[in-house]
C-alpha positions as CSV (number, residue, x, y, z in Angstrom):
1,X,132.6,215.9,103.9
2,X,129.8,214.6,106.1
3,X,129.9,211.2,104.3
4,X,133.6,211.0,104.9
5,X,133.2,211.6,108.7
6,X,130.4,209.0,108.9
7,X,132.6,206.4,107.1
8,X,135.4,207.0,109.5
9,X,133.1,206.7,112.5
10,X,131.9,203.4,111.2
11,X,135.4,202.1,110.7
12,X,136.4,203.3,114.2
13,X,133.4,201.5,115.6
14,X,134.2,198.3,113.7
15,X,137.8,198.5,114.7
16,X,136.9,198.4,118.4
17,X,134.9,195.2,117.8
18,X,137.4,193.3,115.7
19,X,139.1,191.4,118.6
20,X,135.7,190.1,119.7
21,X,134.7,189.2,116.1
22,X,138.0,187.4,115.7
23,X,137.3,185.5,118.9
24,X,133.8,184.4,117.9
25,X,134.9,183.8,114.4
26,X,137.6,181.4,115.5
27,X,135.2,179.7,117.9
28,X,132.3,179.4,115.5
29,X,133.4,176.3,113.5
30,X,134.3,174.3,116.6
31,X,131.1,175.2,118.4
32,X,128.9,174.4,115.4
33,X,130.7,171.1,114.8
34,X,130.2,170.1,118.5
35,X,126.6,171.0,118.3
36,X,126.1,169.1,115.0
37,X,127.8,166.0,116.5
38,X,125.7,166.2,119.6
39,X,122.5,166.6,117.7
40,X,123.4,163.7,115.3
41,X,124.3,161.3,118.2
42,X,121.1,162.1,120.1
43,X,119.0,161.6,117.0
44,X,120.6,158.2,116.2
45,X,120.5,156.9,119.8
46,X,116.8,158.0,119.9
47,X,115.9,156.2,116.7
48,X,117.8,153.0,117.3
49,X,115.3,151.4,119.7
50,X,112.4,152.2,117.4
51,X,114.1,150.4,114.5
52,X,115.1,147.3,116.6
53,X,112.3,144.9,115.5
54,X,114.4,141.8,115.7
55,X,117.3,141.4,118.1
56,X,120.8,142.1,116.9
57,X,123.3,139.3,117.0
58,X,125.3,139.2,120.2
59,X,128.8,140.8,119.9
60,X,132.0,139.3,121.2
61,X,132.8,142.3,123.3
62,X,130.9,143.9,126.1
63,X,130.2,147.2,124.4
64,X,129.0,147.3,120.8
65,X,129.2,150.2,118.4
66,X,125.5,150.8,118.9
67,X,125.9,151.0,122.6
68,X,128.7,153.5,122.2
69,X,126.4,156.1,120.5
70,X,124.6,157.0,123.7
71,X,128.0,157.4,125.4
72,X,129.1,159.8,122.7
73,X,125.9,161.8,123.1
74,X,126.4,161.7,126.9
75,X,130.0,163.0,126.7
76,X,129.1,165.7,124.2
77,X,126.1,166.8,126.3
78,X,128.2,166.9,129.4
79,X,130.9,168.9,127.6
80,X,128.3,171.5,126.5
81,X,126.3,171.7,129.7
82,X,129.3,171.5,132.0
83,X,132.4,172.5,130.2
84,X,134.5,172.3,133.4
85,X,133.6,168.7,134.0
86,X,135.6,165.7,132.7
87,X,134.0,162.4,131.7
88,X,136.2,159.3,131.6
89,X,135.1,156.0,130.0
90,X,137.1,152.8,130.4
91,X,137.0,149.1,129.7
92,X,138.6,146.3,131.8
93,X,140.8,144.3,129.5
94,X,142.0,140.7,129.8
95,X,144.6,140.4,132.5
96,X,144.0,143.9,133.8
97,X,142.8,144.8,137.3
98,X,140.2,147.3,138.2
99,X,142.7,149.6,139.9
100,X,145.2,149.5,137.0
101,X,142.6,150.7,134.5
102,X,141.3,153.5,136.7
103,X,144.8,154.7,137.3
104,X,145.7,154.5,133.6
105,X,142.7,156.8,133.0
106,X,144.1,159.5,135.3
107,X,142.2,158.8,138.5
108,X,144.3,159.3,141.6
109,X,145.3,156.3,143.8
110,X,143.3,157.7,146.7
111,X,140.1,158.0,144.5
112,X,140.6,154.6,143.0
113,X,140.8,153.1,146.6
114,X,137.7,154.9,147.7
115,X,135.7,153.7,144.7
116,X,136.9,150.2,145.3
117,X,135.9,150.3,148.9
118,X,132.4,151.5,148.0
119,X,131.9,148.7,145.4
120,X,133.5,146.0,147.5
121,X,130.2,144.8,149.2
122,X,128.8,144.1,145.7
123,X,131.8,143.3,143.4
124,X,134.4,140.5,143.7
125,X,137.4,142.3,142.1
126,X,139.3,139.0,141.8
127,X,136.6,137.7,139.4
128,X,136.0,140.7,137.2
129,X,135.3,139.7,133.6
130,X,137.2,141.3,130.8
131,X,135.0,143.7,128.8
132,X,133.2,145.3,131.8
133,X,133.0,149.1,131.6
134,X,132.9,152.1,133.8
135,X,132.3,155.9,133.5
136,X,133.6,158.5,135.9
137,X,132.6,162.2,136.0
138,X,135.1,164.6,137.6
139,X,135.0,168.3,138.3
140,X,137.8,170.7,137.2
141,X,139.8,169.9,140.4
142,X,139.7,166.2,139.8
143,X,137.2,165.5,142.5
144,X,134.7,162.7,141.8
145,X,131.1,163.8,141.0
146,X,129.8,160.3,140.3
147,X,130.9,156.9,139.0
148,X,129.1,154.1,137.2
149,X,130.3,150.5,136.9
150,X,128.6,148.1,134.4
151,X,129.5,144.5,135.3
152,X,126.8,143.4,132.8
153,X,123.8,144.9,131.1
154,X,121.7,143.8,134.1
155,X,124.3,144.6,136.8
156,X,125.1,148.3,137.0
157,X,126.3,150.1,140.1
158,X,126.3,153.9,140.8
159,X,128.8,155.4,143.2
160,X,128.1,158.9,144.6
161,X,129.3,161.1,147.4
162,X,127.6,160.7,150.7
163,X,129.1,162.9,153.5
164,X,132.9,162.5,153.6
165,X,132.9,159.1,151.7
166,X,131.4,157.3,148.7
167,X,128.4,155.1,148.6
168,X,127.5,152.5,145.9
169,X,124.0,151.4,145.0
170,X,122.8,148.8,142.5
171,X,120.6,150.1,139.7
172,X,117.4,148.2,138.9
173,X,117.4,147.2,135.2
174,X,114.1,145.8,133.8
175,X,114.6,142.5,132.0
176,X,112.8,141.7,128.8
177,X,112.3,138.1,127.9
178,X,111.7,137.3,124.2
179,X,111.0,133.9,122.5
180,X,113.0,133.7,119.2
181,X,112.9,131.3,116.3
182,X,116.4,130.3,115.1
183,X,116.7,128.2,112.0
184,X,119.3,127.4,109.4
185,X,121.1,124.9,107.3
186,X,124.4,123.2,108.2
187,X,127.2,124.3,105.9
188,X,130.5,122.9,107.1
189,X,129.5,122.3,110.7
190,X,126.7,123.1,113.1
191,X,128.9,125.4,115.2
192,X,129.8,127.5,112.2
193,X,126.2,127.7,111.0
194,X,125.0,128.8,114.4
195,X,127.8,131.3,114.6
196,X,126.8,132.6,111.2
197,X,123.4,133.4,112.7
198,X,125.1,135.4,115.5
199,X,124.6,132.8,118.2
200,X,127.1,131.8,120.8
201,X,128.7,128.4,121.2
202,X,126.8,127.9,124.5
203,X,123.5,127.6,122.5
204,X,125.0,125.1,120.1
205,X,126.2,122.9,122.9
206,X,122.8,123.0,124.6
207,X,121.1,122.2,121.3
208,X,123.4,119.2,120.7
209,X,122.9,117.9,124.2
210,X,119.2,117.5,123.6
211,X,119.9,114.8,120.9
212,X,122.9,113.0,122.5
213,X,120.9,109.8,122.8
214,X,119.4,109.6,119.3
215,X,121.9,111.3,117.0
216,X,125.7,111.2,116.8
217,X,126.8,114.6,115.5
218,X,130.3,113.2,115.1
219,X,129.5,110.6,112.5
220,X,126.1,111.4,111.0
221,X,125.9,115.2,110.7
222,X,126.0,116.3,107.0
223,X,126.1,119.6,105.1
224,X,122.5,120.4,104.2
225,X,121.1,119.2,107.5
226,X,118.5,121.6,108.9
227,X,118.0,122.8,112.5
228,X,115.3,124.8,114.1
229,X,114.5,125.9,117.7
230,X,112.4,128.2,119.8
231,X,114.6,129.7,122.6
232,X,114.1,132.3,125.3
233,X,116.5,135.2,125.3
234,X,116.8,137.9,128.0
235,X,117.6,141.5,127.2
236,X,118.5,144.4,129.5
237,X,118.2,147.9,128.0
238,X,117.9,146.4,124.5
239,X,121.2,144.4,124.9
240,X,121.3,140.6,124.9
241,X,122.2,139.2,128.3
242,X,121.7,135.5,128.3
243,X,119.8,132.5,127.0
244,X,116.8,131.1,128.8
245,X,115.2,127.7,128.1
246,X,115.1,126.0,124.7
247,X,111.4,125.3,124.3
248,X,111.5,123.1,121.3
249,X,114.4,121.9,119.0
250,X,114.5,120.0,115.8
251,X,117.3,118.6,113.7
252,X,116.7,117.1,110.2
253,X,119.2,114.6,108.7
254,X,118.6,112.6,105.5
255,X,114.8,113.1,105.6
256,X,114.4,112.1,109.3
257,X,113.5,114.8,111.9
258,X,114.6,114.5,115.5
259,X,112.4,116.6,117.9
260,X,112.8,117.5,121.5
261,X,110.1,119.4,123.4
262,X,110.7,120.9,126.8
263,X,108.0,120.0,129.3
264,X,107.9,120.3,133.1
265,X,106.3,117.4,134.9
266,X,106.4,119.6,138.1
267,X,107.3,123.2,138.6
268,X,111.0,123.8,137.9
269,X,111.6,120.1,137.0
270,X,111.6,119.7,133.2
271,X,113.1,117.6,130.5
272,X,112.9,117.0,126.7
273,X,110.4,114.6,125.2
274,X,109.6,113.3,121.7
275,X,106.3,114.4,120.1
276,X,104.9,111.0,121.3
277,X,105.7,111.9,124.9
278,X,108.7,109.7,125.6
279,X,111.9,111.1,127.2
280,X,114.7,111.7,124.8
281,X,117.1,110.3,127.4
282,X,118.2,106.7,126.9
283,X,120.4,104.3,128.7
284,X,123.4,105.0,126.4
285,X,124.8,108.0,124.7
286,X,125.5,107.8,121.0
287,X,129.1,109.0,121.4
288,X,131.7,109.2,124.3
289,X,133.0,112.5,122.8
290,X,131.2,115.8,122.4
291,X,132.5,117.2,119.1
292,X,134.9,115.3,116.9
293,X,134.9,113.1,113.8
294,X,135.1,109.4,113.1
295,X,138.5,108.4,111.6
296,X,137.9,104.7,111.4
297,X,134.6,102.7,111.6
298,X,133.7,99.2,112.9
299,X,134.7,96.5,110.4
300,X,136.0,93.0,110.3
301,X,138.6,93.8,107.6
302,X,140.9,96.8,108.0
303,X,144.6,97.1,107.2
304,X,146.3,97.8,110.5
305,X,148.4,101.0,110.3
306,X,151.2,99.7,112.5
307,X,151.2,95.8,112.4
308,X,150.2,95.6,108.8
309,X,147.9,93.0,107.3
310,X,144.1,92.9,107.3
311,X,142.6,92.6,110.7
312,X,139.2,93.1,112.4
313,X,138.7,96.6,113.8
314,X,135.8,96.1,116.2
315,X,135.7,99.7,117.4
316,X,134.9,103.2,116.4
317,X,137.9,105.5,116.2
318,X,137.3,109.2,117.0
319,X,140.0,111.6,115.9
320,X,140.3,114.3,118.6
321,X,143.1,116.5,120.1
322,X,145.1,115.2,123.0
323,X,143.4,116.0,126.3
324,X,139.8,116.0,124.9
325,X,137.5,114.7,127.8
326,X,136.1,111.2,127.3
327,X,132.7,110.5,128.9
328,X,131.1,107.3,130.1
329,X,128.2,106.6,127.7
330,X,126.0,105.2,130.5
331,X,125.8,104.5,134.2
332,X,128.1,101.7,135.3
333,X,131.0,100.4,137.4
334,X,134.7,100.6,136.3
335,X,136.1,97.0,135.9
336,X,139.6,98.2,135.1
337,X,141.6,101.4,134.5
338,X,145.2,100.4,133.6
339,X,147.7,100.0,130.8
340,X,146.5,97.2,128.5
341,X,149.1,96.3,125.9
342,X,148.5,97.7,122.5
343,X,145.4,99.6,123.8
344,X,147.6,101.7,126.0
345,X,145.8,103.3,128.9
346,X,142.4,101.8,128.9
347,X,139.1,102.0,130.9
348,X,136.6,99.2,130.9
349,X,133.1,99.9,132.3
350,X,130.3,97.4,133.1
351,X,126.7,98.5,132.4
352,X,123.2,97.0,132.8
353,X,121.7,94.4,130.4
354,X,125.0,92.7,129.6
355,X,126.8,95.8,128.1
356,X,130.4,96.7,128.6
357,X,132.3,99.7,127.0
358,X,136.0,100.2,126.4
359,X,137.9,103.4,126.0
360,X,141.5,102.9,124.7
361,X,144.7,104.9,123.9
362,X,143.9,107.5,126.7
363,X,146.6,110.0,127.7
364,X,145.5,109.8,131.3
365,X,142.6,108.7,133.6
366,X,140.2,111.2,135.2
367,X,140.6,111.8,138.9
368,X,139.1,109.0,141.0
369,X,138.7,106.6,138.1
370,X,139.9,103.2,139.3
371,X,138.6,99.6,139.6
372,X,135.3,99.5,141.5
373,X,134.4,103.2,140.9
374,X,130.8,103.9,140.1
375,X,130.3,106.3,137.2
376,X,127.3,108.2,135.9
377,X,126.3,108.8,132.3
378,X,128.3,111.8,130.8
379,X,130.9,111.6,133.6
380,X,134.5,112.2,132.4
381,X,136.5,109.1,132.9
382,X,139.7,109.9,130.9
383,X,141.3,112.1,128.2
384,X,142.1,111.4,124.6
385,X,145.7,110.4,123.9
386,X,147.9,108.2,121.7
387,X,149.2,105.5,124.1
388,X,149.9,101.9,123.0
389,X,149.8,101.0,119.3
390,X,148.6,104.3,117.9
391,X,149.7,106.5,115.0
392,X,148.1,109.7,116.4
393,X,145.8,111.2,119.0
394,X,142.4,109.5,119.0
395,X,139.9,107.5,121.0
396,X,139.3,103.8,120.3
397,X,135.8,103.1,121.6
398,X,134.3,99.6,121.8
399,X,131.0,98.1,122.9
400,X,130.6,94.5,124.2
401,X,127.2,92.9,124.5
402,X,126.9,89.6,126.3
403,X,130.6,88.9,125.6
404,X,130.6,89.8,121.9
405,X,131.8,93.0,120.3
406,X,129.0,94.9,118.5
407,X,128.9,98.0,116.3
408,X,128.2,101.0,118.6
409,X,126.5,102.9,115.8
410,X,123.9,100.3,115.2
411,X,122.7,99.6,118.7
412,X,119.2,100.6,119.8
413,X,119.1,101.4,123.4
414,X,116.2,101.5,125.9
415,X,114.3,104.9,125.9
416,X,113.6,106.9,129.0
417,X,110.4,107.1,130.9
418,X,107.3,108.7,129.2
419,X,105.3,111.6,130.5
420,X,102.8,110.5,133.2
421,X,99.3,109.7,132.0
422,X,97.8,112.5,134.1
423,X,99.8,115.1,132.2
424,X,99.7,113.8,128.6
425,X,96.7,116.0,127.6
426,X,98.6,119.1,128.8
427,X,101.7,118.0,126.9
428,X,99.8,117.4,123.7
429,X,98.4,121.0,123.8
430,X,101.9,122.4,124.4
431,X,103.4,120.2,121.7
432,X,100.9,121.3,119.1
433,X,101.3,125.0,119.9
434,X,105.2,124.8,119.8
435,X,105.2,122.8,116.6
436,X,102.9,125.4,115.0
437,X,105.0,128.3,116.1
438,X,108.2,126.6,115.0
439,X,106.8,125.7,111.6
440,X,103.7,127.9,110.9
441,X,103.4,126.4,107.4
442,X,103.4,122.8,108.6
443,X,100.0,121.3,109.7
444,X,99.8,120.8,113.4
445,X,100.3,117.1,114.2
446,X,102.0,114.8,116.6
447,X,104.2,113.7,113.7
448,X,106.6,116.1,112.1
449,X,106.6,116.2,108.3
450,X,109.7,114.4,107.0
451,X,110.5,117.0,104.4
452,X,110.0,120.5,105.7
453,X,110.8,123.4,103.4
454,X,114.5,124.3,103.4
455,X,115.6,127.3,105.4
456,X,118.8,129.1,104.6
457,X,119.0,130.9,107.9
458,X,116.4,133.0,109.7
459,X,115.7,134.6,113.0
460,X,112.5,136.0,114.3
461,X,111.4,137.1,117.7
462,X,108.3,137.6,119.9
463,X,108.1,138.9,123.4
464,X,106.8,136.9,126.3
């Protein structure tokens, strides 16, 4: 009898607690799931910097998946510590305005205006780049607790309440500069090979510009060519921000290695030089177009695609899309810029030492290009087209020397000035060090070995 009463008492006691047990039982899985996700995100975000020995390839968007992990941890931590607060993350998309995105995320028009007013001294809202991010923290009534705007990894602004209004301050982000080795083998094009290593087109353009005077990437680049460079990169919070200086660059084509070494003859005034100390700059560029291909070479016997028959073709034809900028290959004076029969719209430029260059079949002339205009090397003088006797969009480029047409690809032009004698010893020390760092297995020498070991694509980094 006593056992029966005890059992009933226990059942009565448990019955009074069942609603609470049901409440905690229903809440348990969600709570433990949130705690597990928070713990995992914190552990991963903590371990990522420790594993980052070499820099990760830059991503096309402003926020990468690795960068989103700390945000997940931040949101989960905020949800656990302040369950009444709301955290809003957003990304400015292409064609969107700052106010549109904030409104779409649920911020009131008044609050959006106040945030904009606080940031206005620092941010030009008409020039906001797509991909910039923000984070807003609101209380349960929708009032702003704080706001963070990330214009770039190095440009972050915090907006907080100060009295009746909001105040913005710029956060100081430490910048880390690293010197990285980038090397690879050209597959289909230098652009694609660089992109395969995770590099941006900007770096490829800068690399090509070093060798404009000695090497024509339009006509001479081949699959299997090798490229190497030491380049500075800047990072903020572990995220790639921008490129610094290219310290040394090499391009190997058919057993010949072209080398450009950056050297400053005075503080802030530097240029690229060959290992022998001569400037890579010359009086003429190798090509009037940046990136294209040769569709027809210089020859005295070519079947004309329109007039028929075999005729001389004393020019180099570069196939390129309509509107591609055409550059003057050297300093000079425009002798004519007009329609010229079968050549269509044509520009003729006079240069030093008896040289003249012609640019035919243009779609239009660049602004200000007319007879008597002085032009500088690399200045845009017109745009690719298909005017005159032409079967398609291309540039017909010709070089005249002392009144006779010559093959542009076989001309050897005057090199630039060498390093001053007083600085040659300093240059040699820098040259040997950079060559050693770029190719540790190659003996340090003023001459680069003609056949360095092949590299399929590598990246390494050191901090400076």
